[in-house]
CHARMM-style PDB file with segment names, atoms N, HN, CA, C and O in Angstrom:
ATOM      1  N   UNK     1      19.527  -0.332  -9.108  1.00  0.00      PROA
ATOM      2  CA  UNK     1      19.737  -1.741  -8.808  1.00  0.00      PROA
ATOM      3  C   UNK     1      17.887  -1.777  -9.054  1.00  0.00      PROA
ATOM      4  O   UNK     1      17.083  -0.904  -8.727  1.00  0.00      PROA
ATOM      5  N   UNK     2      17.580  -3.301  -9.837  1.00  0.00      PROA
ATOM      6  HN  UNK     2      18.234  -4.010 -10.103  1.00  0.00      PROA
ATOM      7  CA  UNK     2      17.081  -3.590 -10.357  1.00  0.00      PROA
ATOM      8  C   UNK     2      16.034  -3.500  -9.592  1.00  0.00      PROA
ATOM      9  O   UNK     2      16.251  -3.989  -8.484  1.00  0.00      PROA
ATOM     10  N   UNK     3      14.741  -2.977  -9.757  1.00  0.00      PROA
ATOM     11  HN  UNK     3      14.565  -2.580 -10.658  1.00  0.00      PROA
ATOM     12  CA  UNK     3      13.440  -3.241  -8.648  1.00  0.00      PROA
ATOM     13  C   UNK     3      13.398  -4.628  -9.100  1.00  0.00      PROA
ATOM     14  O   UNK     3      13.840  -5.227 -10.080  1.00  0.00      PROA
ATOM     15  N   UNK     4      12.470  -5.059  -7.679  1.00  0.00      PROA
ATOM     16  HN  UNK     4      12.111  -4.572  -6.882  1.00  0.00      PROA
ATOM     17  CA  UNK     4      12.613  -6.275  -7.469  1.00  0.00      PROA
ATOM     18  C   UNK     4      10.965  -6.767  -7.325  1.00  0.00      PROA
ATOM     19  O   UNK     4      10.020  -6.177  -6.801  1.00  0.00      PROA
ATOM     20  N   UNK     5      11.036  -8.209  -8.072  1.00  0.00      PROA
ATOM     21  HN  UNK     5      11.804  -8.688  -8.498  1.00  0.00      PROA
ATOM     22  CA  UNK     5       9.190  -8.385  -8.530  1.00  0.00      PROA
ATOM     23  C   UNK     5       8.712  -8.413  -7.131  1.00  0.00      PROA
ATOM     24  O   UNK     5       7.545  -8.043  -6.998  1.00  0.00      PROA
ATOM     25  N   UNK     6       9.610  -8.918  -5.590  1.00  0.00      PROA
ATOM     26  HN  UNK     6      10.558  -9.218  -5.698  1.00  0.00      PROA
ATOM     27  CA  UNK     6       8.758  -9.332  -4.437  1.00  0.00      PROA
ATOM     28  C   UNK     6       8.274  -7.675  -3.834  1.00  0.00      PROA
ATOM     29  O   UNK     6       7.384  -7.825  -2.997  1.00  0.00      PROA
ATOM     30  N   UNK     7       8.532  -6.570  -3.985  1.00  0.00      PROA
ATOM     31  HN  UNK     7       9.255  -6.448  -4.665  1.00  0.00      PROA
ATOM     32  CA  UNK     7       7.898  -5.671  -4.013  1.00  0.00      PROA
ATOM     33  C   UNK     7       6.458  -6.093  -3.619  1.00  0.00      PROA
ATOM     34  O   UNK     7       5.793  -7.023  -4.075  1.00  0.00      PROA
ATOM     35  N   UNK     8       6.075  -5.015  -2.481  1.00  0.00      PROA
ATOM     36  HN  UNK     8       6.615  -4.259  -2.110  1.00  0.00      PROA
ATOM     37  CA  UNK     8       4.132  -4.801  -2.508  1.00  0.00      PROA
ATOM     38  C   UNK     8       3.701  -3.983  -1.602  1.00  0.00      PROA
ATOM     39  O   UNK     8       4.401  -3.199  -0.962  1.00  0.00      PROA
ATOM     40  N   UNK     9       2.309  -4.162  -1.497  1.00  0.00      PROA
ATOM     41  HN  UNK     9       1.740  -4.799  -2.018  1.00  0.00      PROA
ATOM     42  CA  UNK     9       1.601  -3.547  -1.049  1.00  0.00      PROA
ATOM     43  C   UNK     9       0.580  -4.860  -0.923  1.00  0.00      PROA
ATOM     44  O   UNK     9      -0.012  -5.582  -1.726  1.00  0.00      PROA
ATOM     45  N   UNK    10       0.701  -4.769   0.555  1.00  0.00      PROA
ATOM     46  HN  UNK    10       1.182  -4.183   1.207  1.00  0.00      PROA
ATOM     47  CA  UNK    10      -0.625  -6.497   1.215  1.00  0.00      PROA
ATOM     48  C   UNK    10      -1.362  -6.256   0.712  1.00  0.00      PROA
ATOM     49  O   UNK    10      -1.467  -5.030   0.754  1.00  0.00      PROA
ATOM     50  N   UNK    11      -2.456  -6.892  -0.129  1.00  0.00      PROA
ATOM     51  HN  UNK    11      -2.371  -7.888  -0.164  1.00  0.00      PROA
ATOM     52  CA  UNK    11      -4.139  -6.460   0.405  1.00  0.00      PROA
ATOM     53  C   UNK    11      -4.251  -5.332   1.193  1.00  0.00      PROA
ATOM     54  O   UNK    11      -3.280  -4.964   1.855  1.00  0.00      PROA
ATOM     55  N   UNK    12      -5.490  -4.619   1.222  1.00  0.00      PROA
ATOM     56  HN  UNK    12      -6.279  -4.918   0.684  1.00  0.00      PROA
ATOM     57  CA  UNK    12      -5.993  -3.310   1.605  1.00  0.00      PROA
ATOM     58  C   UNK    12      -6.808  -4.041   3.051  1.00  0.00      PROA
ATOM     59  O   UNK    12      -7.381  -5.121   2.913  1.00  0.00      PROA
ATOM     60  N   UNK    13      -6.798  -3.714   3.679  1.00  0.00      PROA
ATOM     61  HN  UNK    13      -6.332  -2.836   3.791  1.00  0.00      PROA
ATOM     62  CA  UNK    13      -7.632  -3.429   5.192  1.00  0.00      PROA
ATOM     63  C   UNK    13      -8.642  -2.331   4.820  1.00  0.00      PROA
ATOM     64  O   UNK    13      -8.266  -1.415   4.089  1.00  0.00      PROA
ATOM     65  N   UNK    14     -10.342  -2.385   5.443  1.00  0.00      PROA
ATOM     66  HN  UNK    14     -10.648  -3.129   6.036  1.00  0.00      PROA
ATOM     67  CA  UNK    14     -10.836  -1.339   5.525  1.00  0.00      PROA
ATOM     68  C   UNK    14     -11.605  -2.050   6.482  1.00  0.00      PROA
ATOM     69  O   UNK    14     -11.736  -3.272   6.543  1.00  0.00      PROA
ATOM     70  N   UNK    15     -12.034  -1.311   7.119  1.00  0.00      PROA
ATOM     71  HN  UNK    15     -11.928  -0.318   7.069  1.00  0.00      PROA
ATOM     72  CA  UNK    15     -12.918  -1.479   8.816  1.00  0.00      PROA
ATOM     73  C   UNK    15     -13.113   0.416   9.139  1.00  0.00      PROA
ATOM     74  O   UNK    15     -12.374   1.361   8.867  1.00  0.00      PROA
ATOM     75  N   UNK    16     -14.415   0.335   9.802  1.00  0.00      PROA
ATOM     76  HN  UNK    16     -15.016  -0.433  10.023  1.00  0.00      PROA
ATOM     77  CA  UNK    16     -14.298   1.106  10.502  1.00  0.00      PROA
ATOM     78  C   UNK    16     -14.947   2.788   9.326  1.00  0.00      PROA
ATOM     79  O   UNK    16     -15.804   3.672   9.341  1.00  0.00      PROA
ATOM     80  N   UNK    17     -13.870   2.320   8.549  1.00  0.00      PROA
ATOM     81  HN  UNK    17     -13.175   1.602   8.536  1.00  0.00      PROA
ATOM     82  CA  UNK    17     -14.609   3.976   6.900  1.00  0.00      PROA
ATOM     83  C   UNK    17     -13.331   4.054   7.695  1.00  0.00      PROA
ATOM     84  O   UNK    17     -13.575   4.802   8.642  1.00  0.00      PROA
ATOM     85  N   UNK    18     -11.825   3.549   7.770  1.00  0.00      PROA
ATOM     86  HN  UNK    18     -11.626   2.941   7.001  1.00  0.00      PROA
ATOM     87  CA  UNK    18     -10.398   3.257   7.952  1.00  0.00      PROA
ATOM     88  C   UNK    18     -10.110   2.160   6.489  1.00  0.00      PROA
ATOM     89  O   UNK    18     -10.862   1.373   5.914  1.00  0.00      PROA
ATOM     90  N   UNK    19      -8.636   2.563   6.243  1.00  0.00      PROA
ATOM     91  HN  UNK    19      -8.025   3.203   6.710  1.00  0.00      PROA
ATOM     92  CA  UNK    19      -8.481   2.136   4.968  1.00  0.00      PROA
ATOM     93  C   UNK    19      -6.951   1.730   5.773  1.00  0.00      PROA
ATOM     94  O   UNK    19      -6.704   2.453   6.738  1.00  0.00      PROA
ATOM     95  N   UNK    20      -5.930   0.658   5.458  1.00  0.00      PROA
ATOM     96  HN  UNK    20      -6.131   0.071   4.674  1.00  0.00      PROA
ATOM     97  CA  UNK    20      -5.484   0.864   6.238  1.00  0.00      PROA
ATOM     98  C   UNK    20      -3.783   0.009   4.704  1.00  0.00      PROA
ATOM     99  O   UNK    20      -3.000  -0.091   5.649  1.00  0.00      PROA
ATOM    100  N   UNK    21      -3.349  -0.249   4.086  1.00  0.00      PROA
ATOM    101  HN  UNK    21      -3.984  -0.168   3.318  1.00  0.00      PROA
ATOM    102  CA  UNK    21      -2.204  -0.374   3.002  1.00  0.00      PROA
ATOM    103  C   UNK    21      -1.141  -0.318   4.080  1.00  0.00      PROA
ATOM    104  O   UNK    21      -1.000   0.338   5.112  1.00  0.00      PROA
ATOM    105  N   UNK    22      -0.124  -1.693   3.159  1.00  0.00      PROA
ATOM    106  HN  UNK    22      -0.240  -2.226   2.321  1.00  0.00      PROA
ATOM    107  CA  UNK    22       0.963  -1.837   4.221  1.00  0.00      PROA
ATOM    108  C   UNK    22       2.324  -1.876   2.883  1.00  0.00      PROA
ATOM    109  O   UNK    22       2.121  -2.278   1.737  1.00  0.00      PROA
ATOM    110  N   UNK    23       3.797  -1.306   3.456  1.00  0.00      PROA
ATOM    111  HN  UNK    23       3.962  -0.980   4.387  1.00  0.00      PROA
ATOM    112  CA  UNK    23       4.392  -0.857   2.613  1.00  0.00      PROA
ATOM    113  C   UNK    23       5.115  -2.183   2.933  1.00  0.00      PROA
ATOM    114  O   UNK    23       5.608  -2.465   4.025  1.00  0.00      PROA
ATOM    115  N   UNK    24       5.110  -2.925   1.876  1.00  0.00      PROA
ATOM    116  HN  UNK    24       4.710  -2.697   0.988  1.00  0.00      PROA
ATOM    117  CA  UNK    24       6.099  -4.154   2.452  1.00  0.00      PROA
ATOM    118  C   UNK    24       7.458  -4.264   1.269  1.00  0.00      PROA
ATOM    119  O   UNK    24       7.685  -5.382   0.807  1.00  0.00      PROA
ATOM    120  N   UNK    25       8.556  -2.772   0.695  1.00  0.00      PROA
ATOM    121  HN  UNK    25       8.372  -1.863   1.070  1.00  0.00      PROA
ATOM    122  CA  UNK    25       8.903  -3.961   0.272  1.00  0.00      PROA
ATOM    123  C   UNK    25      10.852  -3.638   0.515  1.00  0.00      PROA
ATOM    124  O   UNK    25      11.556  -2.777  -0.013  1.00  0.00      PROA
ATOM    125  N   UNK    26      11.180  -4.616   1.409  1.00  0.00      PROA
ATOM    126  HN  UNK    26      10.608  -5.315   1.838  1.00  0.00      PROA
ATOM    127  CA  UNK    26      12.922  -4.206   1.626  1.00  0.00      PROA
ATOM    128  C   UNK    26      14.202  -3.897   1.411  1.00  0.00      PROA
ATOM    129  O   UNK    26      14.129  -3.961   0.184  1.00  0.00      PROA
ATOM    130  N   UNK    27      14.963  -3.704   1.548  1.00  0.00      PROA
ATOM    131  HN  UNK    27      15.022  -3.652   2.545  1.00  0.00      PROA
ATOM    132  CA  UNK    27      15.539  -4.103   3.260  1.00  0.00      PROA
ATOM    133  C   UNK    27      14.576  -2.049   3.599  1.00  0.00      PROA
ATOM    134  O   UNK    27      14.229  -1.513   4.651  1.00  0.00      PROA
ATOM    135  N   UNK    28      14.527  -1.732   2.648  1.00  0.00      PROA
ATOM    136  HN  UNK    28      14.809  -2.168   1.794  1.00  0.00      PROA
ATOM    137  CA  UNK    28      14.611  -0.538   3.644  1.00  0.00      PROA
ATOM    138  C   UNK    28      12.680   0.409   3.132  1.00  0.00      PROA
ATOM    139  O   UNK    28      12.531   1.617   3.316  1.00  0.00      PROA
ATOM    140  N   UNK    29      11.896  -0.203   2.729  1.00  0.00      PROA
ATOM    141  HN  UNK    29      12.017  -1.185   2.580  1.00  0.00      PROA
ATOM    142  CA  UNK    29      10.761  -0.114   2.136  1.00  0.00      PROA
ATOM    143  C   UNK    29      10.722   1.821   1.767  1.00  0.00      PROA
ATOM    144  O   UNK    29      10.205   2.883   2.114  1.00  0.00      PROA
ATOM    145  N   UNK    30      11.626   1.237   0.889  1.00  0.00      PROA
ATOM    146  HN  UNK    30      12.046   0.374   0.608  1.00  0.00      PROA
ATOM    147  CA  UNK    30      11.560   2.526  -0.760  1.00  0.00      PROA
ATOM    148  C   UNK    30      10.629   2.527  -1.276  1.00  0.00      PROA
ATOM    149  O   UNK    30       9.781   1.860  -0.684  1.00  0.00      PROA
ATOM    150  N   UNK    31      10.091   3.256  -2.734  1.00  0.00      PROA
ATOM    151  HN  UNK    31      10.781   3.798  -3.215  1.00  0.00      PROA
ATOM    152  CA  UNK    31       8.479   3.704  -2.571  1.00  0.00      PROA
ATOM    153  C   UNK    31       9.062   3.531  -4.410  1.00  0.00      PROA
ATOM    154  O   UNK    31       8.297   4.310  -4.978  1.00  0.00      PROA
ATOM    155  N   UNK    32       9.775   3.060  -5.257  1.00  0.00      PROA
ATOM    156  HN  UNK    32      10.397   2.427  -4.797  1.00  0.00      PROA
ATOM    157  CA  UNK    32      10.048   2.516  -6.698  1.00  0.00      PROA
ATOM    158  C   UNK    32       8.549   2.662  -7.393  1.00  0.00      PROA
ATOM    159  O   UNK    32       7.504   2.595  -6.746  1.00  0.00      PROA
ATOM    160  N   UNK    33       8.621   2.858  -8.716  1.00  0.00      PROA
ATOM    161  HN  UNK    33       9.470   2.912  -9.241  1.00  0.00      PROA
ATOM    162  CA  UNK    33       7.776   2.899  -8.818  1.00  0.00      PROA
ATOM    163  C   UNK    33       6.750   2.090  -8.919  1.00  0.00      PROA
ATOM    164  O   UNK    33       5.580   2.394  -8.687  1.00  0.00      PROA
ATOM    165  N   UNK    34       7.198   0.938  -9.300  1.00  0.00      PROA
ATOM    166  HN  UNK    34       8.148   0.691  -9.488  1.00  0.00      PROA
ATOM    167  CA  UNK    34       6.071  -0.078  -8.397  1.00  0.00      PROA
ATOM    168  C   UNK    34       5.171  -0.540  -7.500  1.00  0.00      PROA
ATOM    169  O   UNK    34       4.091  -1.131  -7.510  1.00  0.00      PROA
ATOM    170  N   UNK    35       6.219   0.070  -6.440  1.00  0.00      PROA
ATOM    171  HN  UNK    35       7.096   0.550  -6.433  1.00  0.00      PROA
ATOM    172  CA  UNK    35       4.982   0.275  -4.674  1.00  0.00      PROA
ATOM    173  C   UNK    35       4.189   1.244  -5.866  1.00  0.00      PROA
ATOM    174  O   UNK    35       3.177   1.038  -6.535  1.00  0.00      PROA
ATOM    175  N   UNK    36       5.056   2.285  -5.804  1.00  0.00      PROA
ATOM    176  HN  UNK    36       5.879   2.452  -5.260  1.00  0.00      PROA
ATOM    177  CA  UNK    36       3.855   3.263  -6.108  1.00  0.00      PROA
ATOM    178  C   UNK    36       2.563   2.530  -6.469  1.00  0.00      PROA
ATOM    179  O   UNK    36       1.835   2.099  -5.576  1.00  0.00      PROA
ATOM    180  N   UNK    37       2.202   2.348  -8.043  1.00  0.00      PROA
ATOM    181  HN  UNK    37       2.793   2.698  -8.769  1.00  0.00      PROA
ATOM    182  CA  UNK    37       1.504   1.778  -8.993  1.00  0.00      PROA
ATOM    183  C   UNK    37      -0.100   1.260  -7.589  1.00  0.00      PROA
ATOM    184  O   UNK    37      -1.260   1.643  -7.441  1.00  0.00      PROA
ATOM    185  N   UNK    38       1.065  -0.038  -6.689  1.00  0.00      PROA
ATOM    186  HN  UNK    38       2.008  -0.350  -6.809  1.00  0.00      PROA
ATOM    187  CA  UNK    38       0.332  -1.509  -6.096  1.00  0.00      PROA
ATOM    188  C   UNK    38      -0.522   0.107  -5.100  1.00  0.00      PROA
ATOM    189  O   UNK    38      -1.661   0.572  -5.148  1.00  0.00      PROA
ATOM    190  N   UNK    39       0.960   0.581  -4.156  1.00  0.00      PROA
ATOM    191  HN  UNK    39       1.885   0.203  -4.116  1.00  0.00      PROA
ATOM    192  CA  UNK    39      -0.086   1.636  -3.447  1.00  0.00      PROA
ATOM    193  C   UNK    39      -1.064   2.655  -3.952  1.00  0.00      PROA
ATOM    194  O   UNK    39      -1.889   3.000  -3.106  1.00  0.00      PROA
ATOM    195  N   UNK    40      -1.211   3.446  -5.607  1.00  0.00      PROA
ATOM    196  HN  UNK    40      -0.542   3.166  -6.295  1.00  0.00      PROA
ATOM    197  CA  UNK    40      -2.437   3.762  -6.445  1.00  0.00      PROA
ATOM    198  C   UNK    40      -3.663   2.968  -6.027  1.00  0.00      PROA
ATOM    199  O   UNK    40      -4.635   3.210  -5.312  1.00  0.00      PROA
ATOM    200  N   UNK    41      -3.120   1.602  -6.967  1.00  0.00      PROA
ATOM    201  HN  UNK    41      -2.330   1.405  -7.548  1.00  0.00      PROA
ATOM    202  CA  UNK    41      -4.372   0.401  -6.519  1.00  0.00      PROA
ATOM    203  C   UNK    41      -5.266   0.754  -5.806  1.00  0.00      PROA
ATOM    204  O   UNK    41      -6.417   1.093  -6.083  1.00  0.00      PROA
ATOM    205  N   UNK    42      -4.205   0.599  -3.894  1.00  0.00      PROA
ATOM    206  HN  UNK    42      -3.271   0.324  -3.669  1.00  0.00      PROA
ATOM    207  CA  UNK    42      -5.165   0.503  -3.120  1.00  0.00      PROA
ATOM    208  C   UNK    42      -6.444   1.676  -2.986  1.00  0.00      PROA
ATOM    209  O   UNK    42      -7.655   1.490  -2.870  1.00  0.00      PROA
ATOM    210  N   UNK    43      -5.463   3.255  -3.068  1.00  0.00      PROA
ATOM    211  HN  UNK    43      -4.479   3.406  -3.162  1.00  0.00      PROA
ATOM    212  CA  UNK    43      -6.837   4.398  -2.650  1.00  0.00      PROA
ATOM    213  C   UNK    43      -7.598   3.770  -3.696  1.00  0.00      PROA
ATOM    214  O   UNK    43      -8.635   3.370  -3.167  1.00  0.00      PROA
ATOM    215  N   UNK    44      -7.592   3.335  -5.574  1.00  0.00      PROA
ATOM    216  HN  UNK    44      -6.750   3.660  -6.004  1.00  0.00      PROA
ATOM    217  CA  UNK    44      -9.424   2.985  -5.868  1.00  0.00      PROA
ATOM    218  C   UNK    44     -10.125   1.845  -4.604  1.00  0.00      PROA
ATOM    219  O   UNK    44     -11.281   1.526  -4.328  1.00  0.00      PROA
ATOM    220  N   UNK    45      -8.700   1.442  -4.021  1.00  0.00      PROA
ATOM    221  HN  UNK    45      -7.760   1.702  -4.246  1.00  0.00      PROA
ATOM    222  CA  UNK    45      -9.795   0.451  -3.112  1.00  0.00      PROA
ATOM    223  C   UNK    45     -10.242   1.150  -1.987  1.00  0.00      PROA
ATOM    224  O   UNK    45     -10.819   0.450  -1.155  1.00  0.00      PROA
ATOM    225  N   UNK    46     -10.140   2.254  -1.754  1.00  0.00      PROA
ATOM    226  HN  UNK    46      -9.671   2.822  -2.430  1.00  0.00      PROA
ATOM    227  CA  UNK    46     -10.692   2.990  -0.407  1.00  0.00      PROA
ATOM    228  C   UNK    46     -11.462   4.137  -1.098  1.00  0.00      PROA
ATOM    229  O   UNK    46     -11.966   5.016  -0.398  1.00  0.00      PROA
ATOM    230  N   UNK    47     -11.553   4.161  -2.182  1.00  0.00      PROA
ATOM    231  HN  UNK    47     -11.144   3.448  -2.751  1.00  0.00      PROA
ATOM    232  CA  UNK    47     -12.525   5.431  -3.263  1.00  0.00      PROA
ATOM    233  C   UNK    47     -13.900   4.081  -3.036  1.00  0.00      PROA
ATOM    234  O   UNK    47     -14.531   4.295  -2.002  1.00  0.00      PROA
ATOM    235  N   UNK    48     -14.118   3.524  -3.383  1.00  0.00      PROA
ATOM    236  HN  UNK    48     -13.604   3.350  -4.223  1.00  0.00      PROA
ATOM    237  CA  UNK    48     -14.883   2.383  -3.323  1.00  0.00      PROA
ATOM    238  C   UNK    48     -15.329   1.994  -2.627  1.00  0.00      PROA
ATOM    239  O   UNK    48     -16.339   1.301  -2.757  1.00  0.00      PROA
ATOM    240  N   UNK    49     -14.661   2.320  -1.363  1.00  0.00      PROA
ATOM    241  HN  UNK    49     -13.841   2.883  -1.258  1.00  0.00      PROA
ATOM    242  CA  UNK    49     -15.143   1.731  -0.447  1.00  0.00      PROA
ATOM    243  C   UNK    49     -16.048   3.329   0.589  1.00  0.00      PROA
ATOM    244  O   UNK    49     -16.720   3.413   1.617  1.00  0.00      PROA
ATOM    245  N   UNK    50     -15.650   4.076  -0.204  1.00  0.00      PROA
ATOM    246  HN  UNK    50     -15.104   4.008  -1.039  1.00  0.00      PROA
ATOM    247  CA  UNK    50     -15.355   5.359   0.970  1.00  0.00      PROA
ATOM    248  C   UNK    50     -15.381   6.050   2.018  1.00  0.00      PROA
ATOM    249  O   UNK    50     -15.931   7.056   2.467  1.00  0.00      PROA
ATOM    250  N   UNK    51     -14.084   4.663   2.528  1.00  0.00      PROA
ATOM    251  HN  UNK    51     -13.637   3.846   2.164  1.00  0.00      PROA
ATOM    252  CA  UNK    51     -13.343   5.131   3.457  1.00  0.00      PROA
ATOM    253  C   UNK    51     -12.804   6.562   3.592  1.00  0.00      PROA
ATOM    254  O   UNK    51     -12.597   7.317   2.642  1.00  0.00      PROA
ATOM    255  N   UNK    52     -12.554   6.911   5.202  1.00  0.00      PROA
ATOM    256  HN  UNK    52     -12.722   6.298   5.974  1.00  0.00      PROA
ATOM    257  CA  UNK    52     -12.606   8.216   5.404  1.00  0.00      PROA
ATOM    258  C   UNK    52     -11.145   8.381   5.962  1.00  0.00      PROA
ATOM    259  O   UNK    52     -10.682   9.431   6.408  1.00  0.00      PROA
ATOM    260  N   UNK    53     -10.658   7.474   5.889  1.00  0.00      PROA
ATOM    261  HN  UNK    53     -11.034   6.621   5.527  1.00  0.00      PROA
ATOM    262  CA  UNK    53      -9.473   7.980   6.679  1.00  0.00      PROA
ATOM    263  C   UNK    53      -8.599   6.454   6.308  1.00  0.00      PROA
ATOM    264  O   UNK    53      -9.026   5.300   6.304  1.00  0.00      PROA
ATOM    265  N   UNK    54      -7.058   7.059   5.974  1.00  0.00      PROA
ATOM    266  HN  UNK    54      -6.711   7.997   5.978  1.00  0.00      PROA
ATOM    267  CA  UNK    54      -5.811   6.253   5.461  1.00  0.00      PROA
ATOM    268  C   UNK    54      -4.567   6.318   6.508  1.00  0.00      PROA
ATOM    269  O   UNK    54      -4.100   7.089   7.347  1.00  0.00      PROA
ATOM    270  N   UNK    55      -4.381   5.372   6.093  1.00  0.00      PROA
ATOM    271  HN  UNK    55      -4.760   4.746   5.412  1.00  0.00      PROA
ATOM    272  CA  UNK    55      -2.878   4.582   7.459  1.00  0.00      PROA
ATOM    273  C   UNK    55      -2.094   4.146   6.235  1.00  0.00      PROA
ATOM    274  O   UNK    55      -2.150   2.991   5.814  1.00  0.00      PROA
ATOM    275  N   UNK    56      -1.491   4.929   5.775  1.00  0.00      PROA
ATOM    276  HN  UNK    56      -1.444   5.868   6.117  1.00  0.00      PROA
ATOM    277  CA  UNK    56       0.371   3.809   5.306  1.00  0.00      PROA
ATOM    278  C   UNK    56       1.050   3.432   6.134  1.00  0.00      PROA
ATOM    279  O   UNK    56       1.799   4.173   6.771  1.00  0.00      PROA
ATOM    280  N   UNK    57       0.977   2.598   6.254  1.00  0.00      PROA
ATOM    281  HN  UNK    57       0.369   1.996   5.736  1.00  0.00      PROA
ATOM    282  CA  UNK    57       2.459   1.710   7.476  1.00  0.00      PROA
ATOM    283  C   UNK    57       4.123   1.298   6.148  1.00  0.00      PROA
ATOM    284  O   UNK    57       4.438   1.492   4.974  1.00  0.00      PROA
ATOM    285  N   UNK    58       4.829   0.482   7.753  1.00  0.00      PROA
ATOM    286  HN  UNK    58       4.573   0.324   8.707  1.00  0.00      PROA
ATOM    287  CA  UNK    58       5.472  -0.394   6.272  1.00  0.00      PROA
ATOM    288  C   UNK    58       6.064  -1.833   7.265  1.00  0.00      PROA
ATOM    289  O   UNK    58       6.524  -1.637   8.390  1.00  0.00      PROA
ATOM    290  N   UNK    59       6.008  -2.664   6.914  1.00  0.00      PROA
ATOM    291  HN  UNK    59       5.634  -2.823   6.001  1.00  0.00      PROA
ATOM    292  CA  UNK    59       6.865  -3.407   7.338  1.00  0.00      PROA
ATOM    293  C   UNK    59       8.020  -2.846   8.154  1.00  0.00      PROA
ATOM    294  O   UNK    59       8.687  -1.818   8.032  1.00  0.00      PROA
ATOM    295  N   UNK    60       8.042  -3.740   8.931  1.00  0.00      PROA
ATOM    296  HN  UNK    60       7.500  -4.575   9.030  1.00  0.00      PROA
ATOM    297  CA  UNK    60      10.025  -3.382   9.170  1.00  0.00      PROA
ATOM    298  C   UNK    60      10.695  -4.262   8.704  1.00  0.00      PROA
ATOM    299  OT1 UNK    60      11.923  -4.201   8.764  1.00  0.00      PROA
TER     300      UNK     60
END
C-alpha cells in the first residue's frame, strides 16, 4: 500500500518538562518511515526544550 501524504505527527506539545507527540496515521496508526521521520523531528524539539518525559500517543 502506498504511503499516504496525510501521515503525521501533529506539532508537539511541551509543558512542565513533559513532551507529548501524537501519531495520527489512520486507520491503524502504523509506524511507516514517514511517520517515524516526523516522530524523530519531534524528539529533536524535545531535546532542544530539555524535556524530561516524553509521552507518545495515537489518535483513535
